[in-house]
C-alpha positions, 0 to 999 in steps of 0.5 A: 904248629905243623900246617894241617895240609902237609900234615895230611899229606905226609900222613897219606905219603906214609900210609899209602906205602904200608899198612896204617898201624905200621909205622910210628910217626913224629911230627916237627915243624921247621917253618919259619914263615907261610909260603904258597906251597907246603914242603916236608922231609921225612927221615924214615927207618925200617928194622929188621936184621940190619934195618935201613933209613931212607928220605921222603920228600913232599912238595905241593903242587897246587897247579896240579892239586897233588903232593909230588913225592920222591922216596930214596935211599943210599945203598952199596952200588955192587948190590941193593941186598944191604948185606954187600955193605958188610964186606968193605967199601964199594961205590955207592948208589941212590935207589928208589926207595918207594917200596920201603915199609918204614916203621919209624918216620920223622916228618918235618914241615920245612920252607922252601929254603930248607927243602933246597938245602936238603936237595942240594945234599941229595944231589951231592950224594947222587955222585958222593963216591964210596958206601961204607957201613958206619961212615958213609951209608944210609943213616949217614945220608939220612942225617946230613939231609936232617942236618940241612933242614935244621934238626938236631943230630945225635951222635950214632955211638949209641944208636948204631942201627938205622931205626934206633938212629932216627927214633933218636932223632925224633927224640932229640927234636 
């Protein structure tokens, strides 16, 4: 069962960045043991013409009595406008997505080891090379993070847009 403390933190994380009724959320508990610190990794997506997938990190800090959050997405380095991505390969880059407004969020409560595996994937993507729509893009980034925390990952063939894919991840778990 999802720990109420992390569920509340995850809900607060998403809700203070968007209107409360805007995002549909799915909660998944992947914890296998109790720990003194709560962790959650969320896969989020926004709709729109092209859409966008991104990751929300939450880690409890009992000393400071707060949740530490980071929100990031993978973009073509040439232009964060998302339209550059349609015209071939360009160097990729991680950007702060704390201003993004998700339409769908899969909130996953995890243990510290799964959180650290996902952080290792994040570190790899920080210098991973090129952005190529459909192969090495924001959805691929979110999917690889999801795999690191033990989520079942559906095929992108029938869910090519970020919002469709993240919803399929939620349905598959």
